DSSP file (Angstrom, degrees, kcal/mol; ACC not computed):
  #  RESIDUE AA STRUCTURE BP1 BP2  ACC     N-H-->O    O-->H-N    N-H-->O    O-->H-N    TCO  KAPPA ALPHA  PHI   PSI    X-CA   Y-CA   Z-CA
    1    1 A M              0   0    0      0, 0.0     2,-0.5     0, 0.0     0, 0.0   0.000 360.0 360.0 360.0 127.0   11.8  -25.6    4.3
    2    2 A I        -     0   0    0      1,-0.0     2,-0.5     0, 0.0     0, 0.0  -0.712 360.0-144.3 -86.6 124.1    9.5  -26.8    1.6
    3    3 A M        -     0   0    0     -2,-0.5     2,-0.3     3,-0.0     3,-0.0  -0.808  11.4-151.1 -92.0 130.7    9.1  -24.4   -1.4
    4    4 A S        -     0   0    0     -2,-0.5     2,-0.1     1,-0.1     0, 0.0  -0.678  31.5 -92.9 -97.6 153.7    5.7  -24.3   -3.0
    5    5 A K        -     0   0    0     -2,-0.3    74,-1.4     1,-0.1     2,-0.5  -0.410  39.8-138.0 -64.4 135.2    5.2  -23.5   -6.8
    6    6 A V  E     +A   78   0A   0     72,-0.2    72,-0.3     1,-0.1     3,-0.1  -0.868  24.1 178.0 -98.3 124.8    4.6  -19.6   -7.2
    7    7 A Y  E     +     0   0A   0     70,-2.8     2,-0.4    -2,-0.5    71,-0.2   0.773  68.8   7.7 -91.5 -35.1    1.9  -18.9   -9.7
    8    8 A Y  E     +A   77   0A   0     69,-2.0    69,-3.1   152,-0.1     2,-0.4  -0.994  55.9 178.4-154.1 135.3    2.0  -15.0   -9.2
    9    9 A K  E     +A   76   0A   0     -2,-0.4     2,-0.4    67,-0.2    67,-0.2  -0.963   9.3 169.4-143.8 129.7    4.0  -12.5   -7.6
   10   10 A E  E     -A   75   0A   0     65,-3.3    65,-2.6    -2,-0.4     2,-0.5  -0.999  15.1-163.5-141.6 143.7    3.6   -8.6   -7.6
   11   11 A E  E     -A   74   0A   0     -2,-0.4     2,-0.4    63,-0.2    63,-0.2  -0.988  12.7-170.4-122.8 127.0    5.1   -5.8   -5.7
   12   12 A Q  E     -A   73   0A   0     61,-2.5    61,-2.5    -2,-0.5     2,-0.3  -0.922   1.9-170.0-122.5 143.0    3.5   -2.4   -5.8
   13   13 A K  E     -A   72   0A   0     -2,-0.4     2,-1.7    59,-0.2    59,-0.2  -0.910  38.3-104.8-126.9 154.2    4.7    0.9   -4.5
   14   14 A F        +     0   0    0     57,-0.6    57,-0.1    54,-0.4   118,-0.1  -0.643  62.1 144.4 -79.7  93.7    3.2    4.3   -3.9
   15   15 A N        +     0   0    0     -2,-1.7     2,-0.2     4,-0.0    -1,-0.2   0.104  16.2 139.0-114.2  22.9    5.0    5.9   -7.0
   16   16 A Q    >>  -     0   0    0      1,-0.1     4,-1.6    -3,-0.0     3,-1.0  -0.497  55.5-133.2 -69.5 129.1    2.2    8.2   -8.1
   17   17 A W  H 3> S+     0   0    0      1,-0.2     4,-1.7    -2,-0.2     5,-0.1   0.769 102.5  58.5 -52.7 -30.3    3.7   11.5   -9.2
   18   18 A W  H 3> S+     0   0    0      2,-0.2     4,-1.9     1,-0.2    -1,-0.2   0.795 105.3  50.5 -78.7 -26.9    1.3   13.6   -7.2
   19   19 A I  H <> S+     0   0    0     -3,-1.0     4,-2.4     2,-0.2    -2,-0.2   0.966 113.6  44.5 -66.1 -52.9    2.4   11.9   -3.9
   20   20 A W  H  X S+     0   0    0     -4,-1.6     4,-2.3     1,-0.2    -2,-0.2   0.784 111.3  53.3 -59.2 -33.4    6.0   12.5   -4.6
   21   21 A L  H  X S+     0   0    0     -4,-1.7     4,-2.7    -5,-0.2     5,-0.2   0.952 111.3  46.8 -72.7 -47.7    5.2   16.2   -5.7
   22   22 A L  H  X S+     0   0    0     -4,-1.9     4,-2.8     2,-0.2     5,-0.2   0.945 113.9  47.7 -56.5 -48.1    3.4   16.8   -2.3
   23   23 A I  H  X S+     0   0    0     -4,-2.4     4,-2.6     1,-0.2     5,-0.3   0.937 113.1  48.9 -58.4 -47.4    6.2   15.2   -0.4
   24   24 A A  H  X S+     0   0    0     -4,-2.3     4,-2.9     2,-0.2    -2,-0.2   0.890 110.8  49.8 -64.2 -38.8    8.8   17.3   -2.4
   25   25 A V  H  X S+     0   0    0     -4,-2.7     4,-2.6     2,-0.2    -1,-0.2   0.949 112.5  46.3 -69.3 -47.6    6.9   20.6   -1.8
   26   26 A C  H  X S+     0   0    0     -4,-2.8     4,-1.8    -5,-0.2    -2,-0.2   0.904 116.6  44.6 -61.0 -38.4    6.7   20.0    1.9
   27   27 A F  H  X S+     0   0    0     -4,-2.6     4,-2.5    -5,-0.2    -2,-0.2   0.883 111.8  53.1 -70.7 -38.3   10.3   19.0    2.1
   28   28 A G  H  X S+     0   0    0     -4,-2.9     4,-2.4    -5,-0.3     5,-0.2   0.933 107.4  51.7 -65.4 -43.0   11.4   21.9   -0.1
   29   29 A I  H  X S+     0   0    0     -4,-2.6     4,-2.6     1,-0.2    -1,-0.2   0.933 111.4  47.9 -56.2 -45.2    9.5   24.4    2.2
   30   30 A W  H  X S+     0   0    0     -4,-1.8     4,-2.9     2,-0.2    -1,-0.2   0.899 111.4  48.9 -64.8 -40.6   11.3   23.0    5.1
   31   31 A V  H  X S+     0   0    0     -4,-2.5     4,-2.7     2,-0.2    -1,-0.2   0.890 112.2  49.7 -63.0 -37.2   14.7   23.2    3.4
   32   32 A W  H  X S+     0   0    0     -4,-2.4     4,-2.1     2,-0.2    -2,-0.2   0.906 112.3  47.0 -68.2 -42.0   14.0   26.7    2.4
   33   33 A Q  H  X S+     0   0    0     -4,-2.6     4,-3.0    -5,-0.2     5,-0.4   0.920 113.2  49.9 -65.1 -41.8   13.0   27.6    6.0
   34   34 A F  H  X>S+     0   0    0     -4,-2.9     4,-2.0     2,-0.2     5,-1.4   0.903 112.4  45.7 -60.0 -46.6   16.1   25.9    7.3
   35   35 A V  I  <>S+     0   0    0     -4,-2.7     5,-2.4     3,-0.2     4,-0.4   0.936 115.5  46.4 -66.5 -45.4   18.5   27.6    5.0
   36   36 A Q  I  <5S+     0   0    0     -4,-2.1     6,-2.6    -5,-0.2    -2,-0.2   0.931 126.1  26.6 -63.2 -49.0   17.0   31.0    5.5
   37   37 A Q  I  <5S+     0   0    0     -4,-3.0    -3,-0.2     4,-0.2    -2,-0.2   0.875 130.8  32.2 -88.5 -33.2   16.8   30.9    9.3
   38   38 A I  I  <5S+     0   0    0     -4,-2.0    -3,-0.2    -5,-0.4    -2,-0.1   0.911 130.3  28.8 -82.7 -51.3   19.5   28.5   10.4
   39   39 A I  I   <S+     0   0    0     -5,-1.4    -3,-0.2    -4,-0.4    -4,-0.1   0.919 131.1  33.0 -76.0 -48.9   22.2   29.1    7.7
   40   40 A M  S   <S-     0   0    0     -5,-2.4    -3,-0.2    -6,-0.2    -4,-0.1   0.496  99.2-129.1 -98.1   0.5   21.6   32.7    6.7
   41   41 A G        +     0   0    0     -6,-0.3    -4,-0.2     1,-0.2    -5,-0.1   0.647  62.4 132.8  71.7  11.1   20.4   33.9   10.1
   42   42 A K        -     0   0    0     -6,-2.6    -1,-0.2    -7,-0.2    -2,-0.2  -0.887  61.3-114.1-108.1 120.8   17.3   35.5    8.9
   43   43 A P        -     0   0    0      0, 0.0     2,-0.6     0, 0.0     7,-0.1  -0.191  29.1-129.7 -59.4 143.7   14.0   34.8   10.6
   44   44 A F        -     0   0    0      5,-0.2     5,-0.3   -11,-0.1     3,-0.1  -0.874  61.9 -16.5-101.4 115.9   11.5   32.9    8.5
   45   45 A G  S    S-     0   0    0     -2,-0.6     0, 0.0     1,-0.1     0, 0.0  -0.033  92.2 -63.1  80.0 177.2    8.0   34.2    8.2
   46   46 A N  S    S+     0   0    0      1,-0.3    -1,-0.1     2,-0.0    -2,-0.0   0.852 132.8  29.6 -68.2 -37.8    6.1   36.8   10.3
   47   47 A I  S    S-     0   0    0     -3,-0.1    -1,-0.3    -4,-0.0    -2,-0.1  -0.737  89.9-160.9-124.0  80.8    6.1   34.8   13.5
   48   48 A P        -     0   0    0      0, 0.0    -3,-0.1     0, 0.0     2,-0.1  -0.302   7.2-136.6 -68.6 142.6    9.3   32.9   13.3
   49   49 A M        -     0   0    0     -5,-0.3    -5,-0.2     1,-0.2     5,-0.0  -0.422  36.9 -79.1 -89.7 172.0    9.8   29.7   15.5
   50   50 A S     >  -     0   0    0     -2,-0.1     4,-2.0     1,-0.1    -1,-0.2  -0.261  38.2-110.8 -67.6 157.2   13.0   29.0   17.3
   51   51 A D  H  > S+     0   0    0      1,-0.2     4,-2.4     2,-0.2     5,-0.1   0.881 121.8  52.2 -59.4 -37.0   15.9   27.5   15.6
   52   52 A L  H  > S+     0   0    0      1,-0.2     4,-2.9     2,-0.2    -1,-0.2   0.894 107.9  53.1 -64.6 -37.7   15.4   24.2   17.5
   53   53 A G  H  > S+     0   0    0      2,-0.2     4,-1.8     1,-0.2    -2,-0.2   0.874 108.1  50.2 -66.3 -37.7   11.7   24.3   16.3
   54   54 A V  H  X S+     0   0    0     -4,-2.0     4,-1.2     2,-0.2    -2,-0.2   0.949 113.0  46.3 -66.0 -47.2   12.8   24.6   12.7
   55   55 A I  H >< S+     0   0    0     -4,-2.4     3,-0.6     1,-0.2     4,-0.5   0.924 114.3  46.3 -59.9 -44.7   15.2   21.7   13.0
   56   56 A L  H >< S+     0   0    0     -4,-2.9     3,-0.8     1,-0.2     4,-0.4   0.788 105.2  62.2 -70.1 -26.8   12.6   19.5   14.8
   57   57 A T  H >< S+     0   0    0     -4,-1.8     3,-1.1     1,-0.3    -1,-0.2   0.836  94.1  64.7 -61.1 -36.5   10.0   20.5   12.1
   58   58 A G  T <X S+     0   0    0     -4,-1.2     4,-1.7    -3,-0.6    -1,-0.3   0.759  85.1  72.5 -64.1 -28.3   12.2   18.9    9.6
   59   59 A I  H <> S+     0   0    0     -3,-0.8     4,-2.2    -4,-0.5    -1,-0.3   0.838  90.4  59.2 -58.0 -33.8   11.8   15.5   11.1
   60   60 A F  H <> S+     0   0    0     -3,-1.1     4,-2.9    -4,-0.4     5,-0.3   0.982 107.6  41.0 -65.8 -62.3    8.2   15.2    9.9
   61   61 A P  H  > S+     0   0    0      0, 0.0     4,-2.3     0, 0.0    -1,-0.2   0.858 115.8  52.4 -62.8 -28.1    8.8   15.5    6.1
   62   62 A I  H  X S+     0   0    0     -4,-1.7     4,-2.5     2,-0.2    -2,-0.2   0.917 110.8  47.9 -68.3 -38.9   11.9   13.3    6.4
   63   63 A L  H  X S+     0   0    0     -4,-2.2     4,-3.0    -5,-0.2     5,-0.2   0.916 112.7  47.7 -64.5 -44.1    9.9   10.7    8.2
   64   64 A V  H  X S+     0   0    0     -4,-2.9     4,-2.5     2,-0.2     5,-0.2   0.935 110.9  51.2 -62.7 -44.7    7.1   10.8    5.6
   65   65 A L  H  X S+     0   0    0     -4,-2.3     4,-1.5    -5,-0.3    -2,-0.2   0.975 112.4  45.8 -57.7 -53.8    9.6   10.6    2.8
   66   66 A L  H  X S+     0   0    0     -4,-2.5     4,-1.9     1,-0.2     3,-0.4   0.914 111.0  54.2 -55.0 -44.8   11.2    7.5    4.4
   67   67 A L  H  X S+     0   0    0     -4,-3.0     4,-2.1     1,-0.2    -1,-0.2   0.916 109.5  46.8 -56.0 -48.4    7.7    5.9    5.0
   68   68 A F  H  < S+     0   0    0     -4,-2.5   -54,-0.4     1,-0.2    -1,-0.2   0.709 109.9  53.6 -69.1 -25.6    6.7    6.3    1.4
   69   69 A R  H  < S+     0   0    0     -4,-1.5    -1,-0.2    -3,-0.4    -2,-0.2   0.814 114.4  41.4 -78.9 -31.2    9.9    4.9    0.2
   70   70 A L  H  < S+     0   0    0     -4,-1.9    -2,-0.2    -5,-0.2    -3,-0.1   0.777  89.7 104.6 -81.5 -28.9    9.5    1.8    2.4
   71   71 A L     <  +     0   0    0     -4,-2.1   -57,-0.6    -5,-0.2     2,-0.3  -0.289  42.3 152.3 -62.9 130.0    5.8    1.2    1.8
   72   72 A K  E     -AB  13  87A   0     15,-2.2    15,-2.6   -59,-0.2     2,-0.7  -0.950  39.8-138.2-159.6 141.2    4.9   -1.6   -0.5
   73   73 A L  E     -AB  12  86A   0    -61,-2.5   -61,-2.5    -2,-0.3     2,-0.5  -0.852  22.4-163.6 -99.7 122.7    2.1   -4.1   -1.1
   74   74 A E  E     -AB  11  85A   0     11,-2.7    11,-1.9    -2,-0.7     2,-0.4  -0.926   5.3-171.6-107.5 130.6    3.5   -7.6   -1.8
   75   75 A T  E     +AB  10  84A   0    -65,-2.6   -65,-3.3    -2,-0.5     2,-0.4  -0.996   6.8 175.5-128.6 125.4    1.1  -10.2   -3.4
   76   76 A L  E     -AB   9  83A   0      7,-3.2     7,-3.3    -2,-0.4     2,-0.5  -0.994  12.7-170.4-137.8 126.0    2.0  -13.8   -3.8
   77   77 A I  E     +AB   8  82A   0    -69,-3.1   -70,-2.8    -2,-0.4   -69,-2.0  -0.980  24.1 151.5-119.4 130.8   -0.1  -16.7   -5.0
   78   78 A D  E     -A    6   0A   0      3,-2.1     3,-0.4    -2,-0.5   -72,-0.2  -0.704  63.6 -74.7-138.8-174.5    1.4  -20.2   -4.6
   79   79 A E  S    S+     0   0    0    -74,-1.4   -73,-0.1     1,-0.2     3,-0.1   0.755 128.1  54.2 -60.5 -25.7    0.2  -23.8   -4.1
   80   80 A E  S    S-     0   0    0      1,-0.3     2,-0.3   -75,-0.2    -1,-0.2   0.825 117.7 -83.8 -88.1 -27.7   -0.7  -22.9   -0.5
   81   81 A G        -     0   0    0     -3,-0.4    -3,-2.1    16,-0.2     2,-0.5  -0.995  57.5 -40.2 161.5-160.4   -3.0  -19.9   -1.2
   82   82 A I  E     -BC  77  96A   0     14,-2.4    14,-2.6    -2,-0.3     2,-0.4  -0.870  55.8-174.9-103.7 124.6   -3.2  -16.1   -1.8
   83   83 A K  E     +BC  76  95A   0     -7,-3.3    -7,-3.2    -2,-0.5     2,-0.3  -0.955   9.8 165.8-128.8 138.4   -0.9  -14.2    0.3
   84   84 A C  E     +BC  75  94A   0     10,-1.9    10,-3.5    -2,-0.4     2,-0.3  -0.989   5.8 178.6-146.7 156.5   -0.4  -10.5    0.7
   85   85 A R  E     -B   74   0A   0    -11,-1.9   -11,-2.7    -2,-0.3     2,-0.8  -0.971  25.6-133.9-156.9 147.2    1.4   -8.0    3.2
   86   86 A F  E  >  -B   73   0A   0     -2,-0.3     4,-2.3   -13,-0.2     3,-0.4  -0.899  42.1-120.9-103.4 103.8    1.9   -4.4    3.6
   87   87 A M  E  4 S+B   72   0A   0    -15,-2.6   -15,-2.2    -2,-0.8     4,-0.1  -0.645  86.2  17.0 -85.7 144.5    5.5   -3.6    4.3
   88   88 A P  T  4 S+     0   0    0      0, 0.0    -1,-0.3     0, 0.0     3,-0.1  -0.975 126.4  53.4 -95.2   6.1    6.9   -2.3    6.6
   89   89 A F  T  4 S+     0   0    0     -3,-0.4     2,-0.5     1,-0.2    -2,-0.2   0.808 112.9  42.5 -75.2 -31.8    3.7   -2.6    8.8
   90   90 A Q     <  +     0   0    0     -4,-2.3    -1,-0.2     1,-0.1     4,-0.1  -0.967  51.0 175.6-124.0 121.4    3.4   -6.5    8.3
   91   91 A R  S    S+     0   0    0     -2,-0.5     2,-0.2    -3,-0.1    -1,-0.1   0.843  72.1  59.3 -78.9 -45.6    6.2   -8.9    8.3
   92   92 A K  S    S-     0   0    0      1,-0.1     2,-0.1     3,-0.0    -8,-0.0  -0.593  90.9-112.4 -90.7 151.3    4.1  -12.0    7.9
   93   93 A Y        -     0   0    0     -2,-0.2     2,-0.7    -8,-0.1    -8,-0.2  -0.460  18.8-127.2 -75.9 155.1    1.9  -12.5    5.0
   94   94 A K  E     -C   84   0A   0    -10,-3.5   -10,-1.9    -2,-0.1     2,-0.4  -0.930  36.3-155.3 -98.0 118.4   -1.9  -12.6    5.4
   95   95 A T  E     -C   83   0A   0     -2,-0.7     2,-0.6   -12,-0.2   -12,-0.2  -0.831  19.0-161.7-111.4 137.3   -2.9  -15.8    3.8
   96   96 A F  E     -C   82   0A   0    -14,-2.6   -14,-2.4    -2,-0.4     5,-0.1  -0.966  19.0-147.8-110.1 116.0   -6.2  -16.8    2.2
   97   97 A L    >   -     0   0    0     -2,-0.6     3,-2.3   -16,-0.2     4,-0.4  -0.715  20.2-122.0 -88.4 140.2   -6.4  -20.6    1.9
   98   98 A P  G >  S+     0   0    0      0, 0.0     3,-1.8     0, 0.0    -1,-0.1   0.866 110.7  61.0 -49.0 -45.7   -8.3  -21.9   -1.1
   99   99 A R  G 3  S+     0   0    0      1,-0.3    43,-0.0    -3,-0.0    66,-0.0   0.677 104.4  50.9 -59.9 -16.9  -10.8  -23.9    1.2
  100  100 A D  G <  S+     0   0    0     -3,-2.3    42,-2.5    41,-0.1     2,-0.7   0.445  87.3  93.7 -97.0   2.4  -11.8  -20.6    2.9
  101  101 A I  E <   +D  141   0B   0     -3,-1.8    40,-0.3    -4,-0.4     3,-0.1  -0.838  45.6 178.1 -96.3 114.0  -12.6  -18.7   -0.2
  102  102 A A  E    S-     0   0B   0     38,-2.3     2,-0.3    -2,-0.7    39,-0.2   0.845  71.3  -4.4 -82.1 -34.7  -16.3  -18.9   -1.1
  103  103 A K  E     -D  140   0B   0     37,-1.9    37,-3.0     2,-0.0     2,-0.3  -0.988  61.9-165.9-157.7 145.4  -16.1  -16.7   -4.2
  104  104 A Y  E     +D  139   0B   0     -2,-0.3     2,-0.3    35,-0.2    35,-0.2  -0.970   5.7 179.3-139.3 158.1  -13.5  -14.6   -6.0
  105  105 A E  E     -D  138   0B   0     33,-1.6    33,-3.4    -2,-0.3     2,-0.6  -0.936  25.2-141.3-158.3 128.6  -13.7  -11.9   -8.7
  106  106 A V  E     +D  137   0B   0     -2,-0.3     2,-0.3    31,-0.3    31,-0.2  -0.869  49.5 156.6 -89.5 120.0  -11.1   -9.8  -10.5
  107  107 A K  E     -D  136   0B   0     29,-2.8    29,-2.2    -2,-0.6     2,-0.4  -0.918  48.8-107.2-147.9 166.8  -12.9   -6.4  -10.8
  108  108 A K  E     +D  135   0B   0     -2,-0.3     2,-0.3    27,-0.2    27,-0.2  -0.749  45.3 169.9 -90.3 140.1  -12.8   -2.7  -11.2
  109  109 A Y        -     0   0    0     25,-2.9     4,-0.0    -2,-0.4     0, 0.0  -0.893  38.6-108.4-142.8 174.2  -13.7   -0.8   -8.0
  110  110 A N     >> -     0   0    0     -2,-0.3     4,-3.1     1,-0.2     5,-0.6  -0.907  22.9-163.7-113.2 103.5  -13.6    2.8   -6.6
  111  111 A P  I  >>S+     0   0    0      0, 0.0     6,-2.9     0, 0.0     4,-1.0   0.818  88.0  41.1 -53.5 -38.1  -10.9    3.1   -4.0
  112  112 A L  I  >5S+     0   0    0      4,-0.3     4,-0.9     3,-0.2    -2,-0.0   0.944 121.3  38.5 -81.3 -48.3  -12.2    6.3   -2.5
  113  113 A M  I  45S+     0   0    0      1,-0.2    -1,-0.1     2,-0.2    -4,-0.0   0.871 126.2  34.8 -74.6 -37.1  -16.0    5.5   -2.5
  114  114 A E  I  <5S+     0   0    0     -4,-3.1    11,-0.8     9,-0.1    10,-0.5   0.806 137.7  12.7 -89.5 -28.8  -15.8    1.9   -1.6
  115  115 A Y  I  <<S-     0   0    0     -4,-1.0     7,-0.3    -5,-0.6    -3,-0.2   0.470  98.1-109.4-129.6  -7.7  -12.8    1.8    0.8
  116  116 A G  S  <<S-     0   0    0     -4,-0.9     2,-0.4    -5,-0.5    -4,-0.3   0.721  76.4 -50.8  90.6  12.9  -12.0    5.5    1.7
  117  117 A G  S    S-     0   0    0     -6,-2.9     2,-0.3    -7,-0.1     4,-0.1  -0.903  83.0 -35.5 128.9-152.9   -8.8    5.6   -0.2
  118  118 A W  S    S+     0   0    0     -2,-0.4     2,-0.3    13,-0.1    13,-0.2  -0.761  89.1  44.4-115.7 158.4   -5.6    3.7   -0.6
  119  119 A G  E    S-E  130   0B   0     11,-2.7    11,-2.1    -2,-0.3     2,-0.8  -0.875 113.8 -16.3 114.0-152.1   -3.4    1.7    1.9
  120  120 A I  E    S+E  129   0B   0     -2,-0.3     2,-0.4     9,-0.2     9,-0.2  -0.853  84.3 177.5 -86.8 112.8   -4.9   -0.8    4.4
  121  121 A R  E     -E  128   0B   0      7,-3.1     7,-3.6    -2,-0.8     2,-0.5  -0.895  31.1-155.9-129.3 153.7   -8.5    0.3    4.5
  122  122 A Y  E     +E  127   0B   0     -2,-0.4     5,-0.2    -7,-0.3     2,-0.2  -0.942  32.6 159.1-125.9 103.4  -11.6   -0.9    6.1
  123  123 A G  E >   -E  126   0B   0      3,-2.9     3,-1.6    -2,-0.5    -8,-0.2  -0.530  57.8 -83.7-122.8-175.6  -14.7    0.1    4.2
  124  124 A R  T 3  S+     0   0    0    -10,-0.5    -9,-0.1     1,-0.3     3,-0.1   0.691 125.7  53.3 -63.0 -20.1  -18.3   -0.9    3.9
  125  125 A K  T 3  S-     0   0    0    -11,-0.8    -1,-0.3     1,-0.4     2,-0.3   0.352 122.4 -93.3-102.8   2.6  -17.4   -3.7    1.4
  126  126 A G  E <   -E  123   0B   0     -3,-1.6    -3,-2.9   -12,-0.2    -1,-0.4  -0.822  67.2 -26.5 122.9-160.3  -14.8   -5.3    3.7
  127  127 A T  E     -Ef 122 147B   0     19,-2.3    21,-2.2    -2,-0.3     2,-0.4  -0.659  56.0-166.1 -93.7 143.8  -10.9   -4.8    4.1
  128  128 A A  E     -Ef 121 148B   0     -7,-3.6    -7,-3.1    -2,-0.3     2,-0.6  -0.992  17.7-163.3-133.5 138.4   -8.7   -3.7    1.2
  129  129 A Y  E     +Ef 120 149B   0     19,-2.9    21,-3.1    -2,-0.4     2,-0.3  -0.939  35.6 152.2-113.8 107.5   -5.0   -3.6    0.5
  130  130 A N  E     +E  119   0B   0    -11,-2.1   -11,-2.7    -2,-0.6     3,-0.1  -0.973  32.3 178.9-141.3 157.0   -4.4   -1.2   -2.3
  131  131 A V        -     0   0    0      1,-0.5     2,-0.3    -2,-0.3    -1,-0.1   0.689  69.0 -21.8-119.5 -48.4   -1.7    0.9   -3.5
  132  132 A R  S    S+     0   0    0      3,-0.1    -1,-0.5  -118,-0.1     3,-0.3  -0.977  95.9  32.8-161.9 166.6   -2.9    2.6   -6.8
  133  133 A G  S    S-     0   0    0     -2,-0.3    19,-0.1     1,-0.2    17,-0.0  -0.207  77.0 -90.9  79.1-170.1   -5.3    2.1   -9.5
  134  134 A N  S    S+     0   0    0     17,-0.2   -25,-2.9   -24,-0.1     2,-0.4   0.076  84.1  95.5-135.6  22.0   -8.8    0.6   -9.4
  135  135 A M  E     +D  108   0B   0     16,-0.4    16,-2.5    -3,-0.3     2,-0.3  -0.926  43.3 139.1-118.7 144.0   -8.4   -3.1  -10.2
  136  136 A G  E     -DG 107 150B   0    -29,-2.2   -29,-2.8    -2,-0.4     2,-0.7  -0.993  50.6 -93.9-165.1 167.9   -8.2   -5.8   -7.7
  137  137 A V  E     -DG 106 149B   0     12,-2.3    12,-1.7    -2,-0.3     2,-0.5  -0.864  36.0-155.6 -95.9 118.5   -9.1   -9.4   -6.6
  138  138 A Y  E     -DG 105 148B   0    -33,-3.4   -33,-1.6    -2,-0.7     2,-0.5  -0.752   7.8-162.3 -96.1 129.7  -12.0   -9.4   -4.5
  139  139 A L  E     -DG 104 147B   0      8,-3.2     8,-2.5    -2,-0.5     2,-0.6  -0.934  10.0-163.6-114.0 125.8  -12.4  -12.4   -2.1
  140  140 A E  E     -DG 103 146B   0    -37,-3.0   -38,-2.3    -2,-0.5   -37,-1.9  -0.957  22.0-152.9-105.0 120.8  -15.6  -13.4   -0.4
  141  141 A L  E >   -D  101   0B   0      4,-3.0     3,-1.4    -2,-0.6   -40,-0.3  -0.529  23.1-117.3 -95.4 158.6  -14.6  -15.7    2.3
  142  142 A K  T 3  S+     0   0    0    -42,-2.5   -41,-0.1     1,-0.3    -1,-0.1   0.737 113.2  65.1 -67.5 -23.0  -16.8  -18.5    3.9
  143  143 A N  T 3  S-     0   0    0    -43,-0.4    -1,-0.3     2,-0.1     3,-0.1   0.184 121.7-106.6 -87.9  21.2  -16.7  -16.8    7.2
  144  144 A N  S <  S+     0   0    0     -3,-1.4     2,-0.4     1,-0.2    -2,-0.1   0.606  80.9 127.0  69.3  15.2  -18.7  -13.9    5.6
  145  145 A K        -     0   0    0     -4,-0.1    -4,-3.0   -19,-0.0     2,-0.4  -0.775  47.3-146.6-100.9 149.7  -15.7  -11.4    5.5
  146  146 A N  E     - G   0 140B   0     -2,-0.4   -19,-2.3    -6,-0.2     2,-0.4  -0.931  14.5-175.8-122.4 142.3  -14.6   -9.7    2.3
  147  147 A F  E     -fG 127 139B   0     -8,-2.5    -8,-3.2    -2,-0.4     2,-0.4  -0.986   7.5-164.0-135.2 140.6  -11.1   -8.8    1.2
  148  148 A L  E     -fG 128 138B   0    -21,-2.2   -19,-2.9    -2,-0.4     2,-0.5  -0.996   1.4-165.9-129.2 134.7   -9.8   -6.9   -1.8
  149  149 A I  E     -fG 129 137B   0    -12,-1.7   -12,-2.3    -2,-0.4   -19,-0.2  -0.968  22.7-133.2-117.7 119.3   -6.2   -6.9   -2.9
  150  150 A G  E     - G   0 136B   0    -21,-3.1     2,-0.3    -2,-0.5   -14,-0.3  -0.267  28.1-176.5 -73.5 156.7   -5.4   -4.3   -5.4
  151  151 A T        -     0   0    0    -16,-2.5   -16,-0.4   -19,-0.2   -17,-0.2  -0.997  33.9-155.8-153.3 147.1   -3.4   -5.2   -8.6
  152  152 A Q  S    S+     0   0    0     -2,-0.3   -16,-0.1     1,-0.2    -1,-0.1   0.429  97.6  53.1 -99.1  -2.7   -1.8   -3.6  -11.7
  153  153 A T     >  +     0   0    0      1,-0.1     4,-2.3   -18,-0.1     5,-0.3  -0.627  62.5 167.5-130.7  75.4   -1.9   -6.9  -13.7
  154  154 A P  H  > S+     0   0    0      0, 0.0     4,-2.0     0, 0.0     5,-0.1   0.862  76.4  52.4 -58.1 -36.6   -5.6   -8.0  -13.4
  155  155 A D  H  > S+     0   0    0      2,-0.2     4,-2.0     1,-0.2     5,-0.1   0.908 111.0  47.2 -67.7 -40.6   -5.2  -10.7  -16.2
  156  156 A S  H  > S+     0   0    0      2,-0.2     4,-1.9     1,-0.2    -1,-0.2   0.892 113.4  46.4 -65.1 -44.4   -2.2  -12.3  -14.5
  157  157 A I  H  X S+     0   0    0     -4,-2.3     4,-2.5     2,-0.2     5,-0.2   0.861 110.8  53.3 -68.4 -36.1   -3.8  -12.4  -11.1
  158  158 A R  H  X S+     0   0    0     -4,-2.0     4,-2.2    -5,-0.3    -2,-0.2   0.933 109.8  49.0 -63.0 -44.6   -7.1  -13.8  -12.5
  159  159 A Y  H  X S+     0   0    0     -4,-2.0     4,-2.3     1,-0.2    -2,-0.2   0.906 112.5  47.9 -62.8 -41.3   -5.1  -16.6  -14.2
  160  160 A A  H  X S+     0   0    0     -4,-1.9     4,-2.3     2,-0.2    -1,-0.2   0.895 111.9  46.5 -68.0 -40.1   -3.2  -17.4  -11.0
  161  161 A V  H  X S+     0   0    0     -4,-2.5     4,-2.9     2,-0.2    -1,-0.2   0.881 111.8  52.4 -68.4 -37.0   -6.2  -17.5   -8.8
  162  162 A E  H  X S+     0   0    0     -4,-2.2     4,-2.4    -5,-0.2    -2,-0.2   0.916 110.9  48.7 -61.0 -43.9   -8.1  -19.6  -11.3
  163  163 A K  H  X S+     0   0    0     -4,-2.3     4,-2.6     2,-0.2    -2,-0.2   0.914 112.0  48.7 -64.5 -46.3   -5.1  -22.0  -11.3
  164  164 A L  H  X S+     0   0    0     -4,-2.3     4,-1.4     1,-0.2    -2,-0.2   0.940 112.5  47.4 -55.4 -52.1   -5.0  -22.1   -7.5
  165  165 A M  H  X S+     0   0    0     -4,-2.9     4,-0.5     2,-0.2    -2,-0.2   0.902 112.1  49.3 -61.1 -43.5   -8.6  -22.8   -7.2
  166  166 A K  H >X S+     0   0    0     -4,-2.4     3,-1.2     1,-0.2     4,-0.5   0.912 107.9  54.4 -57.7 -49.0   -8.6  -25.5   -9.8
  167  167 A M  H 3< S+     0   0    0     -4,-2.6     3,-0.4     1,-0.2    -1,-0.2   0.808 110.4  47.4 -60.3 -29.8   -5.6  -27.3   -8.2
  168  168 A N  H 3< S+     0   0    0     -4,-1.4    -1,-0.2     1,-0.2    -2,-0.2   0.527  91.8  78.6 -95.3  -1.3   -7.5  -27.4   -4.9
  169  169 A E  H <<        0   0    0     -3,-1.2    -1,-0.2    -4,-0.5    -2,-0.2   0.778 360.0 360.0 -67.3 -25.8  -10.7  -28.7   -6.4
  170  170 A R     <        0   0    0     -4,-0.5    -1,-0.2    -3,-0.4    -2,-0.1   0.442 360.0 360.0 -72.5 360.0   -9.3  -32.2   -6.5
């Protein structure tokens, strides 16, 4: 296996406090319900569900917790191109070769208005892979498709993309 020179590497996770607060509240309500109904034997709420229902309801917050622990956006720029993947949904990198990039720009954007939020998003301006913040590298491809990769280090990614593109002008 030939190793190519890496110009840039970034790994981003969903670690915004408000996401984890929301998950903790949902999980906490379920734990409260579980303790009250299953352990203490006292029905939870005005119209309590069965004990099995309480136990099965706990699967959802646990799965959401696990999903958000595993979710991460990996961005890699090497001699080959710009690569990104959204783990655990994508094992293989999506690769943008320099010869396929018509134009690039590191820019500020509005995740909600332009792409409908965070994650793997399809908006009126193209596809976006973003986790947090409002900075990203915007790629206009020669096949008229647009792609945005969110970043927390705009200056570093700008330098790496410029280096990649200059290396491939020759």
